[in-house]
GUGU-914323 format. One line per field, with one value per atom (N, C-alpha, C): residue number from 1; atom name; x, y, z. Coordinates in steps of 0.2 Angstrom, whole numbers, padded with zeros to 4 digits. Each point is the difference from the previous one (the first is absolute). Example, Ala and Ser with C-alpha at 12.3 -4.5 7.8 and 13.67 -1.06 7.14 Angstrom:
<nodes>
dogu	c(1, 1, 1, 2, 2, 2)
drenmi	c(N, CA, C, N, CA, C)
px	c(0066, -0004, 0004, -0002, 0004, -0004)
py	c(-0028, 0006, 0006, 0005, 0006, 0005)
pz	c(0039, 0000, 0000, -0004, 0001, 0003)
</nodes>
This chain:
<nodes>
dogu	c(1, 1, 1, 2, 2, 2, 3, 3, 3, 4, 4, 4, 5, 5, 5, 6, 6, 6, 7, 7, 7, 8, 8, 8, 9, 9, 9, 10, 10, 10, 11, 11, 11, 12, 12, 12, 13, 13, 13, 14, 14, 14, 15, 15, 15, 16, 16, 16, 17, 17, 17, 18, 18, 18, 19, 19, 19, 20, 20, 20, 21, 21, 21, 22, 22, 22, 23, 23, 23, 24, 24, 24, 25, 25, 25, 26, 26, 26, 27, 27, 27, 28, 28, 28, 29, 29, 29, 30, 30, 30, 31, 31, 31, 32, 32, 32, 33, 33, 33, 34, 34, 34, 35, 35, 35, 36, 36, 36, 37, 37, 37, 38, 38, 38, 39, 39, 39, 40, 40, 40, 41, 41, 41, 42, 42, 42, 43, 43, 43, 44, 44, 44, 45, 45, 45, 46, 46, 46, 47, 47, 47, 48, 48, 48, 49, 49, 49, 50, 50, 50, 51, 51, 51, 52, 52, 52, 53, 53, 53, 54, 54, 54, 55, 55, 55, 56, 56, 56, 57, 57, 57, 58, 58, 58, 59, 59, 59, 60, 60, 60, 61, 61, 61, 62, 62, 62, 63, 63, 63, 64, 64, 64, 65, 65, 65, 66, 66, 66, 67, 67, 67, 68, 68, 68, 69, 69, 69, 70, 70, 70, 71, 71, 71, 72, 72, 72, 73, 73, 73, 74, 74, 74, 75, 75, 75, 76, 76, 76, 77, 77, 77, 78, 78, 78, 79, 79, 79, 80, 80, 80, 81, 81, 81, 82, 82, 82, 83, 83, 83, 84, 84, 84, 85, 85, 85, 86, 86, 86, 87, 87, 87, 88, 88, 88, 89, 89, 89, 90, 90, 90, 91, 91, 91, 92, 92, 92, 93, 93, 93, 94, 94, 94, 95, 95, 95, 96, 96, 96, 97, 97, 97, 98, 98, 98, 99, 99, 99, 100, 100, 100, 101, 101, 101, 102, 102, 102, 103, 103, 103, 104, 104, 104, 105, 105, 105, 106, 106, 106, 107, 107, 107, 108, 108, 108, 109, 109, 109, 110, 110, 110, 111, 111, 111, 112, 112, 112, 113, 113, 113, 114, 114, 114, 115, 115, 115, 116, 116, 116, 117, 117, 117, 118, 118, 118, 119, 119, 119, 120, 120, 120, 121, 121, 121, 122, 122, 122, 123, 123, 123, 124, 124, 124, 125, 125, 125, 126, 126, 126, 127, 127, 127, 128, 128, 128, 129, 129, 129, 130, 130, 130, 131, 131, 131, 132, 132, 132, 133, 133, 133, 134, 134, 134, 135, 135, 135, 136, 136, 136, 137, 137, 137, 138, 138, 138, 139, 139, 139, 140, 140, 140, 141, 141, 141, 142, 142, 142, 143, 143, 143, 144, 144, 144, 145, 145, 145, 146, 146, 146, 147, 147, 147, 148, 148, 148, 149, 149, 149, 150, 150, 150, 151, 151, 151, 152, 152, 152, 153, 153, 153, 154, 154, 154, 155, 155, 155, 156, 156, 156, 157, 157, 157, 158, 158, 158, 159, 159, 159, 160, 160, 160, 161, 161, 161, 162, 162, 162, 163, 163, 163, 164, 164, 164, 165, 165, 165, 166, 166, 166, 167, 167, 167, 168, 168, 168, 169, 169, 169, 170, 170, 170, 171, 171, 171, 172, 172, 172, 173, 173, 173, 174, 174, 174, 175, 175, 175, 176, 176, 176, 177, 177, 177, 178, 178, 178, 179, 179, 179, 180, 180, 180, 181, 181, 181, 182, 182, 182, 183, 183, 183, 184, 184, 184, 185, 185, 185, 186, 186, 186, 187, 187, 187, 188, 188, 188, 189, 189, 189, 190, 190, 190, 191, 191, 191, 192, 192, 192, 193, 193, 193, 194, 194, 194, 195, 195, 195, 196, 196, 196, 197, 197, 197, 198, 198, 198, 199, 199, 199, 200, 200, 200, 201, 201, 201, 202, 202, 202, 203, 203, 203, 204, 204, 204, 205, 205, 205, 206, 206, 206)
drenmi	c(N, CA, C, N, CA, C, N, CA, C, N, CA, C, N, CA, C, N, CA, C, N, CA, C, N, CA, C, N, CA, C, N, CA, C, N, CA, C, N, CA, C, N, CA, C, N, CA, C, N, CA, C, N, CA, C, N, CA, C, N, CA, C, N, CA, C, N, CA, C, N, CA, C, N, CA, C, N, CA, C, N, CA, C, N, CA, C, N, CA, C, N, CA, C, N, CA, C, N, CA, C, N, CA, C, N, CA, C, N, CA, C, N, CA, C, N, CA, C, N, CA, C, N, CA, C, N, CA, C, N, CA, C, N, CA, C, N, CA, C, N, CA, C, N, CA, C, N, CA, C, N, CA, C, N, CA, C, N, CA, C, N, CA, C, N, CA, C, N, CA, C, N, CA, C, N, CA, C, N, CA, C, N, CA, C, N, CA, C, N, CA, C, N, CA, C, N, CA, C, N, CA, C, N, CA, C, N, CA, C, N, CA, C, N, CA, C, N, CA, C, N, CA, C, N, CA, C, N, CA, C, N, CA, C, N, CA, C, N, CA, C, N, CA, C, N, CA, C, N, CA, C, N, CA, C, N, CA, C, N, CA, C, N, CA, C, N, CA, C, N, CA, C, N, CA, C, N, CA, C, N, CA, C, N, CA, C, N, CA, C, N, CA, C, N, CA, C, N, CA, C, N, CA, C, N, CA, C, N, CA, C, N, CA, C, N, CA, C, N, CA, C, N, CA, C, N, CA, C, N, CA, C, N, CA, C, N, CA, C, N, CA, C, N, CA, C, N, CA, C, N, CA, C, N, CA, C, N, CA, C, N, CA, C, N, CA, C, N, CA, C, N, CA, C, N, CA, C, N, CA, C, N, CA, C, N, CA, C, N, CA, C, N, CA, C, N, CA, C, N, CA, C, N, CA, C, N, CA, C, N, CA, C, N, CA, C, N, CA, C, N, CA, C, N, CA, C, N, CA, C, N, CA, C, N, CA, C, N, CA, C, N, CA, C, N, CA, C, N, CA, C, N, CA, C, N, CA, C, N, CA, C, N, CA, C, N, CA, C, N, CA, C, N, CA, C, N, CA, C, N, CA, C, N, CA, C, N, CA, C, N, CA, C, N, CA, C, N, CA, C, N, CA, C, N, CA, C, N, CA, C, N, CA, C, N, CA, C, N, CA, C, N, CA, C, N, CA, C, N, CA, C, N, CA, C, N, CA, C, N, CA, C, N, CA, C, N, CA, C, N, CA, C, N, CA, C, N, CA, C, N, CA, C, N, CA, C, N, CA, C, N, CA, C, N, CA, C, N, CA, C, N, CA, C, N, CA, C, N, CA, C, N, CA, C, N, CA, C, N, CA, C, N, CA, C, N, CA, C, N, CA, C, N, CA, C, N, CA, C, N, CA, C, N, CA, C, N, CA, C, N, CA, C, N, CA, C, N, CA, C, N, CA, C, N, CA, C, N, CA, C, N, CA, C, N, CA, C, N, CA, C, N, CA, C, N, CA, C, N, CA, C, N, CA, C, N, CA, C, N, CA, C, N, CA, C, N, CA, C, N, CA, C, N, CA, C, N, CA, C, N, CA, C, N, CA, C, N, CA, C, N, CA, C, N, CA, C, N, CA, C)
px	c(0014, -0003, -0002, -0006, -0003, 0005, 0004, 0004, 0006, 0002, 0005, -0001, -0007, -0002, -0002, 0000, -0002, 0005, -0003, 0005, 0002, 0005, 0003, 0005, 0002, 0006, -0002, 0005, -0001, -0004, 0001, -0004, -0007, -0001, -0007, -0004, 0004, -0003, -0001, 0005, 0000, -0006, -0002, -0005, -0007, 0000, -0006, -0001, 0005, 0000, -0003, 0003, -0003, -0007, -0002, -0007, -0005, 0003, -0004, 0000, 0004, 0000, -0006, -0003, -0006, 0002, 0004, 0002, 0006, -0001, 0006, 0007, -0001, 0007, 0003, -0005, 0003, 0003, -0003, 0002, 0007, 0001, 0006, 0005, -0002, 0005, 0002, -0004, 0002, 0005, -0001, 0004, 0007, 0000, 0007, 0003, -0003, 0003, 0002, -0004, 0002, 0003, 0003, 0004, 0007, 0003, 0006, 0005, 0001, 0005, -0001, -0007, -0001, 0001, -0001, 0001, 0007, 0004, 0008, 0002, -0002, 0003, -0003, -0006, -0002, 0004, 0001, 0003, 0008, 0002, 0007, 0001, -0006, 0000, -0004, -0005, -0004, 0000, 0000, -0001, -0007, -0005, -0007, -0003, -0005, -0003, -0008, -0004, -0007, -0004, -0006, -0005, -0007, -0005, -0007, -0004, -0004, -0005, -0007, -0005, -0006, -0001, -0002, -0001, -0007, -0002, -0006, 0001, -0003, 0001, -0004, 0001, -0004, -0007, -0002, -0007, -0003, 0004, -0003, 0001, 0001, 0001, 0006, 0001, 0006, 0003, 0007, 0003, 0007, 0002, 0006, 0005, 0006, 0005, 0007, 0004, 0007, 0004, 0004, 0005, 0007, 0003, 0007, 0005, 0006, 0005, 0007, 0003, 0007, 0004, 0007, 0003, -0001, -0001, -0001, 0007, 0003, 0007, 0004, 0003, 0003, 0006, 0003, 0006, -0002, -0006, -0002, -0006, -0001, -0004, -0008, -0002, -0007, -0003, -0006, -0004, -0006, -0002, -0007, -0004, -0006, -0006, -0006, -0002, -0006, -0005, -0006, -0006, -0004, -0001, -0005, -0006, -0005, -0006, 0000, 0000, 0001, -0006, -0006, -0005, 0000, 0003, 0001, 0005, 0005, 0006, -0003, -0004, -0003, -0004, -0004, -0005, 0004, 0006, 0004, 0003, 0002, 0004, -0006, -0006, -0005, -0002, 0000, -0001, 0005, 0006, 0006, 0000, -0002, 0000, -0006, -0005, -0006, 0002, 0004, 0002, 0005, 0005, 0004, -0003, -0005, -0004, -0004, -0002, -0004, 0005, 0006, 0005, 0002, 0001, 0002, -0005, -0007, -0005, 0000, 0001, 0000, 0006, 0005, 0006, -0001, -0003, -0001, -0005, -0005, -0005, 0003, 0004, 0004, 0004, 0004, 0004, -0004, -0006, -0004, -0003, -0002, -0002, 0005, 0006, 0006, 0001, 0000, 0002, -0006, -0006, -0005, 0000, 0002, 0001, 0005, 0006, 0006, -0002, -0003, -0002, -0005, -0005, -0004, 0004, 0004, 0004, 0004, 0003, 0004, -0004, -0006, -0005, -0001, -0002, -0002, 0006, 0006, 0006, 0001, -0002, 0001, -0004, -0006, -0005, 0002, 0002, 0003, 0007, 0004, 0006, -0001, -0005, -0002, -0002, -0004, -0003, 0006, 0004, 0006, 0004, 0002, 0004, -0004, -0007, -0004, 0000, -0001, -0001, 0007, 0005, 0007, 0001, -0002, 0001, -0004, -0007, -0004, 0004, 0002, 0004, 0006, 0003, 0006, -0003, -0005, -0003, -0003, -0003, -0004, 0004, 0007, 0004, -0002, -0002, -0002, -0007, -0004, -0007, 0000, 0000, 0000, -0006, -0006, -0006, 0000, 0002, 0001, 0005, 0006, 0005, -0003, -0003, -0003, -0005, -0004, -0005, 0003, 0005, 0004, 0004, 0002, 0004, -0004, -0006, -0005, -0002, -0001, -0001, 0006, 0006, 0006, 0000, -0002, 0000, -0005, -0006, -0005, 0002, 0003, 0002, 0006, 0005, 0005, -0002, -0005, -0002, -0004, -0003, -0004, 0006, 0005, 0005, 0004, 0001, 0003, -0005, -0006, -0005, 0000, 0001, 0001, 0006, 0005, 0007, -0001, -0003, -0001, -0004, -0005, -0004, 0004, 0004, 0005, 0004, 0003, 0004, -0003, -0007, -0004, -0003, 0004, -0002, 0000, 0004, 0001, -0007, -0003, -0006, -0006, 0000, -0005, 0001, 0007, 0001, -0002, 0001, -0001, -0008, -0004, -0007, -0002, 0005, -0001, -0002, -0001, -0003, -0007, -0003, -0007, -0003, -0006, -0003, -0004, 0001, -0004, -0006, -0006, -0007, -0002, 0001, -0002, -0002, -0004, -0002, 0006, -0001, 0006, -0004, 0004, -0002, 0001, -0006, 0001, 0003, -0002, 0003, 0008, 0002, 0007, 0003, -0003, 0002, 0001, -0005, 0000, 0005, 0001, 0005, 0007, 0001, 0007, 0001, -0006, 0001, 0001, -0003, 0001, 0008, 0002, 0007, 0005, -0001, 0004, 0000, -0006, -0002, 0001, -0002, 0000, 0006, 0006, 0006, 0002, -0001, 0002, -0005, -0006, -0005, 0002, 0002, 0001, 0007)
py	c(-0029, -0006, -0001, -0003, 0000, -0003, -0005, -0003, 0005, 0004, 0004, 0005, 0002, 0006, -0002, -0007, -0002, 0002, 0001, 0002, -0006, 0000, -0005, -0004, -0005, -0004, -0005, -0003, -0004, -0006, -0003, -0006, 0002, 0006, 0002, 0001, 0003, 0000, -0007, -0004, -0007, -0004, 0001, -0003, 0003, 0006, 0003, -0002, -0001, -0003, -0007, -0004, -0007, -0001, 0005, 0000, 0001, 0003, 0001, -0006, -0005, -0005, -0005, -0002, -0004, -0007, -0002, -0007, -0002, -0007, -0002, 0000, -0002, 0000, 0007, 0005, 0007, 0002, -0002, 0002, -0003, -0006, -0004, 0004, 0002, 0003, 0007, 0003, 0007, -0001, -0005, -0002, -0002, -0004, -0002, 0005, 0003, 0005, 0007, 0002, 0006, 0000, -0006, 0000, 0003, 0003, 0004, -0004, -0006, -0005, -0002, -0001, -0002, 0006, 0006, 0006, 0001, -0001, 0001, -0006, -0006, -0005, 0001, 0002, 0001, 0006, 0005, 0006, -0001, -0005, -0002, -0003, -0003, -0003, 0004, 0004, 0004, 0008, 0004, 0007, 0002, -0004, 0002, -0007, -0001, -0006, 0002, -0004, 0001, -0006, 0000, -0005, 0002, -0004, 0002, -0003, 0003, -0002, 0003, -0003, 0003, 0003, 0007, 0003, 0003, 0001, 0004, 0007, 0004, 0007, 0004, 0006, 0004, 0000, -0001, 0000, -0007, -0005, -0006, -0005, 0002, -0004, -0004, -0006, -0003, 0003, 0002, 0002, -0003, -0001, -0004, 0006, -0002, 0005, -0003, 0005, -0002, 0003, -0004, 0002, 0000, 0006, 0000, 0003, -0003, 0004, 0000, 0005, 0001, 0004, 0001, 0004, 0007, 0004, 0007, 0003, -0001, 0001, -0006, -0003, -0007, 0001, 0006, 0001, 0000, 0003, 0000, -0005, -0005, -0005, 0002, 0004, 0003, -0003, -0004, -0003, 0003, 0001, 0004, -0006, 0000, -0005, 0004, -0002, 0004, -0005, 0002, -0004, 0004, -0004, 0003, -0004, 0003, -0003, -0003, -0006, -0003, 0002, 0000, 0002, 0007, 0005, 0007, 0001, -0004, 0000, -0003, -0005, -0003, 0005, 0004, 0005, 0005, 0003, 0005, -0002, -0007, -0002, -0001, -0002, 0000, 0007, 0005, 0007, 0002, -0001, 0002, -0003, -0007, -0003, 0003, 0001, 0004, 0006, 0004, 0007, -0001, -0005, -0001, -0002, -0005, -0002, 0006, 0004, 0006, 0005, 0001, 0004, -0003, -0006, -0004, 0001, -0001, 0001, 0007, 0005, 0007, 0002, -0003, 0001, -0004, -0005, -0004, 0004, 0003, 0004, 0007, 0003, 0006, -0002, -0006, -0001, -0002, -0003, -0001, 0006, 0005, 0006, 0004, 0000, 0004, -0003, -0007, -0003, 0002, 0000, 0001, 0008, 0004, 0007, 0001, -0003, 0001, -0003, -0006, -0003, 0005, 0003, 0005, 0006, 0002, 0006, -0001, -0006, -0002, 0000, -0002, 0000, 0007, 0004, 0007, 0004, -0001, 0004, -0002, -0006, -0001, 0004, 0001, 0004, 0007, 0004, 0007, -0001, -0005, -0001, -0001, -0005, -0001, 0006, 0004, 0006, 0005, 0000, 0005, -0002, -0007, -0003, 0001, -0001, 0000, 0007, 0005, 0007, 0003, -0002, 0002, -0003, -0006, -0003, 0004, 0002, 0004, 0007, 0003, 0006, 0000, -0006, -0001, -0001, -0003, -0002, 0007, 0004, 0006, 0006, 0000, 0006, 0006, 0000, 0006, 0002, -0004, 0002, 0003, 0007, 0004, -0002, 0000, -0001, -0007, -0005, -0007, 0000, 0003, 0000, 0004, 0005, 0004, -0004, -0004, -0004, -0006, -0003, -0005, 0002, 0006, 0003, 0001, 0003, 0000, -0006, -0005, -0007, -0003, 0001, -0002, 0003, 0007, 0003, -0003, -0002, -0003, -0007, -0004, -0007, 0001, 0004, 0001, 0002, 0004, 0002, -0006, -0004, -0006, -0005, -0001, -0004, 0002, 0007, 0003, -0002, 0001, -0001, -0007, -0005, -0007, -0001, 0003, -0001, 0003, 0005, 0003, -0004, -0003, -0005, -0006, -0002, -0006, 0002, 0006, 0003, 0001, 0001, 0001, -0007, -0005, -0007, 0000, 0004, 0000, 0003, 0004, 0003, -0005, -0004, -0005, -0006, -0002, -0005, 0003, 0006, 0003, 0002, -0001, 0001, 0008, 0004, 0007, 0002, -0004, 0001, 0000, 0006, 0000, 0001, -0003, 0001, 0007, 0003, 0006, -0001, 0002, -0001, 0007, 0001, 0007, -0001, 0006, 0000, 0001, -0002, 0001, 0001, 0002, 0001, -0007, -0003, -0006, 0001, 0006, 0001, 0000, 0004, 0000, -0007, -0003, -0007, -0004, -0001, -0004, 0003, 0007, 0002, -0002, 0000, -0003, -0007, -0004, -0007, -0001, 0004, 0000, 0002, 0005, 0002, -0006, -0003, -0006, -0006, -0001, -0006, 0001, 0006, 0001, -0002, 0003, 0000, -0008, -0004, -0007, -0003, 0002, -0004, 0002, 0006, 0002, -0004)
pz	c(0151, 0000, 0007, 0001, 0007, 0006, -0002, 0006, 0001, -0004, 0001, 0005, 0000, 0005, 0006, 0002, 0006, 0006, 0006, 0005, 0004, 0004, 0004, -0003, 0003, -0002, -0006, -0003, -0006, 0002, 0006, 0003, 0000, 0003, 0000, -0007, -0004, -0007, -0003, 0001, -0003, 0003, 0007, 0003, -0003, -0001, -0003, -0007, -0004, -0006, 0000, 0004, 0001, 0002, 0003, 0002, -0006, -0005, -0006, -0005, 0002, -0005, 0001, -0006, 0000, 0000, -0004, -0001, 0004, 0003, 0004, -0004, -0006, -0004, -0001, 0000, -0001, 0007, 0006, 0006, 0001, -0002, 0000, -0004, -0006, -0005, 0003, 0003, 0003, 0006, 0004, 0005, -0002, -0005, -0003, -0004, -0005, -0004, 0003, 0005, 0003, 0007, 0002, 0006, -0002, 0005, 0000, -0004, 0003, -0002, -0008, -0002, -0006, -0005, 0002, -0005, -0001, 0006, -0001, -0005, 0001, -0004, -0008, -0001, -0006, -0004, 0004, -0003, -0001, 0002, -0001, -0008, -0002, -0006, -0006, 0003, -0005, 0002, -0005, 0001, 0003, -0003, 0002, 0001, 0005, 0001, 0000, -0003, 0001, 0000, 0003, 0000, 0001, -0002, 0000, 0006, 0003, 0005, -0001, 0003, 0001, 0007, 0000, 0007, 0000, 0006, 0001, 0000, -0005, 0000, 0005, 0001, 0005, -0001, -0007, -0001, 0002, 0002, 0002, -0006, -0006, -0006, 0000, -0003, -0001, -0007, 0001, -0006, -0001, -0006, -0001, 0000, 0004, 0001, -0002, -0002, -0002, 0005, 0004, 0005, -0003, 0001, -0003, 0005, 0000, 0005, -0004, 0002, -0002, 0005, -0001, 0004, -0002, 0005, -0001, 0001, 0006, 0001, 0003, -0005, 0002, 0005, -0001, 0005, 0007, 0001, 0007, 0002, -0005, 0001, 0000, -0004, 0000, -0006, 0002, -0006, -0001, -0006, -0001, -0002, 0003, -0002, -0002, -0006, -0003, -0002, 0000, -0001, -0006, -0005, -0006, -0001, -0002, -0002, -0007, -0001, -0007, -0004, 0002, -0004, -0002, 0004, -0002, -0005, 0001, -0005, -0007, 0000, -0006, -0003, 0004, -0003, -0003, 0003, -0003, -0006, 0000, -0007, -0005, 0001, -0005, -0002, 0004, -0002, -0004, 0002, -0004, -0007, -0001, -0006, -0004, 0003, -0004, -0003, 0004, -0002, -0006, 0001, -0006, -0006, 0001, -0006, -0004, 0005, -0003, -0004, 0003, -0003, -0006, 0000, -0007, -0005, 0002, -0005, -0003, 0005, -0003, -0004, 0001, -0004, -0007, 0000, -0006, -0005, 0004, -0004, -0002, 0004, -0002, -0006, 0000, -0006, -0006, 0001, -0006, -0003, 0004, -0002, -0003, 0002, -0003, -0007, 0000, -0007, -0005, 0002, -0004, -0002, 0004, -0001, -0005, 0001, -0005, -0007, 0000, -0006, -0004, 0004, -0004, -0002, 0004, -0002, -0006, 0000, -0006, -0007, 0001, -0006, -0001, 0005, -0001, -0003, 0002, -0003, -0007, -0002, -0008, -0004, 0002, -0004, -0002, 0005, -0002, -0004, 0002, -0003, -0008, -0001, -0007, -0004, 0004, -0003, -0002, 0004, -0001, -0006, 0000, -0005, -0007, 0000, -0006, -0002, 0004, -0002, -0002, 0003, -0003, -0007, -0001, -0007, -0005, 0002, -0004, -0002, 0005, -0001, -0005, 0001, -0005, -0007, -0001, -0006, -0003, 0004, -0002, 0002, 0000, 0002, -0004, -0006, -0004, 0001, 0003, 0001, 0007, 0000, 0006, 0005, -0004, 0004, 0004, -0004, 0003, 0006, -0002, 0006, 0006, -0001, 0006, 0004, -0004, 0003, 0004, -0003, 0003, 0006, 0000, 0006, 0006, -0002, 0006, 0003, -0004, 0002, 0004, -0002, 0003, 0007, 0001, 0006, 0005, -0003, 0005, 0002, -0005, 0002, 0005, -0001, 0005, 0007, 0000, 0007, 0003, -0004, 0003, 0002, -0004, 0002, 0007, 0000, 0006, 0007, -0001, 0005, 0003, -0005, 0002, 0004, -0003, 0004, 0007, 0001, 0006, 0005, -0003, 0004, 0002, -0004, 0002, 0006, -0001, 0005, 0007, -0001, 0006, 0003, -0002, 0003, 0008, 0003, 0007, 0003, -0003, 0002, 0000, -0005, -0001, 0005, 0002, 0005, 0007, 0001, 0007, 0000, -0005, 0000, 0000, -0002, -0001, -0007, -0004, -0007, 0000, -0002, 0000, -0007, -0002, -0006, -0001, -0005, -0001, -0004, 0003, -0003, -0002, -0007, -0002, -0007, -0003, -0007, -0004, -0007, -0004, -0007, -0005, -0007, -0004, -0002, -0003, -0007, -0003, -0007, 0000, 0006, 0000, 0002, 0004, 0002, -0006, -0005, -0006, -0005, 0000, -0004, 0002, 0006, 0003, -0002, 0001, -0002, -0007, -0004, -0008, -0001, 0003, -0001, 0002, 0005, 0002, -0005, -0002, -0004, -0008, -0002, -0007, -0004, 0003, -0004, -0001, 0006, -0001, -0005, 0001, -0005, -0007, -0001, -0007, -0002)
</nodes>
């Protein structure tokens, strides 16, 4: 802080500080609050003391400052005096608040996306599960019909693989959250696609 790095005695630093005061009441406050006697008396009752004044900055503009002092080494009677720019502190606090609000918004969006994903997966899992249950029921009813049993077995295999793929997707949730999941844009067989849809839905429909 600027006053800490000034060269010379404390009285010279104090004089330089008073010269930067704009308002008479601020000059009086600096003289009273930063006298050696006043600081010693204050620090007998308080661990840290602070007050505000308006000072002229190096740029020539008036800036609101917070002056704070405390014991640095009480045993040898060394007091640390610091000056901070209130406007800069306020800006930093506003920026921190904006960052916190942004992070909170992202967290809410991520939570909503995860909830939507899990709700969708719950629905998706029911479809192959219903197909597996339905096909298994048909096999039990048609146990003597070899052709029917083989057909249902093939469909069970397809439904089981689909279910496994869904479960793997859920386990890969970490990839989605980290942004490493990519969509594949490629051609596919529409006949095979609709066959798989029919396999999953037909048993339950029956």
